[in-house]
C-alpha positions as CSV (number, residue, x, y, z in Angstrom):
1,X,103.8,19.8,137.4
2,X,101.3,17.2,138.1
3,X,97.6,17.2,139.7
4,X,95.7,14.1,140.6
5,X,92.1,13.8,141.2
6,X,90.2,11.1,142.9
7,X,86.7,9.8,143.0
8,X,86.0,6.6,144.9
9,X,89.1,5.4,145.4
10,X,89.8,5.9,141.8
11,X,92.8,8.4,140.9
12,X,93.6,10.4,137.4
13,X,96.5,12.6,136.6
14,X,97.5,15.3,134.9
15,X,101.2,16.3,134.2
16,X,102.1,19.7,132.5
17,X,105.7,19.9,131.4
18,X,107.5,22.6,129.7
19,X,109.8,21.5,126.9
20,X,112.5,23.8,125.3
21,X,111.6,26.0,122.9
22,X,108.8,27.5,124.3
23,X,106.8,24.2,124.1
24,X,104.8,22.3,126.3
25,X,103.4,18.8,126.8
26,X,100.1,17.8,128.8
27,X,100.1,14.2,130.0
28,X,96.8,12.6,131.0
29,X,96.6,9.5,132.9
30,X,93.1,7.8,133.7
31,X,92.5,5.4,136.4
32,X,92.8,2.2,134.3
33,X,96.6,3.5,133.3
34,X,95.6,4.5,129.5
35,X,97.8,7.6,129.1
36,X,97.4,11.0,126.3
37,X,100.0,13.0,125.3
38,X,99.1,16.2,123.9
39,X,101.7,19.1,122.7
40,X,101.5,22.6,122.7
41,X,103.5,25.1,121.1
42,X,102.0,28.0,123.6
43,X,102.5,27.6,127.0
44,X,99.0,29.4,127.8
45,X,97.1,26.8,125.4
46,X,98.7,24.1,127.5
47,X,97.3,25.7,130.7
48,X,94.1,26.5,129.4
49,X,93.3,22.8,128.2
50,X,94.7,21.9,131.8
51,X,91.7,24.3,133.5
52,X,89.7,22.9,131.0
53,X,89.9,19.5,132.0
54,X,90.3,20.3,135.9
55,X,86.8,22.3,135.5
56,X,85.2,19.1,133.4
57,X,86.4,16.4,136.5
58,X,85.2,18.8,139.1
59,X,81.6,19.0,137.5
60,X,81.8,15.3,137.7
61,X,82.5,15.0,141.2
62,X,86.5,14.7,141.1
63,X,88.4,16.4,143.9
64,X,91.7,17.5,143.6
65,X,93.9,14.8,145.8
66,X,97.2,17.0,145.3
67,X,99.7,18.0,143.0
68,X,103.4,17.6,142.7
69,X,106.4,20.0,141.4
70,X,106.1,23.9,140.5
71,X,105.8,25.7,137.1
72,X,109.0,28.1,137.0
């Protein structure tokens, strides 16, 4: 699932992906194209991290621009 956040014409995104074996990846792409990848052995830890990032962006004035995908 990919979440996009927007502020003053800039966009950042977070992509959360399930991997085989119950692992997850969280890819964060900044407005300037810089990407960071975090890997988790626990999907709930990955979800908590994504929610923490979302809260931080919202507090700083970013708004949810949309999301793509589903978590099955």
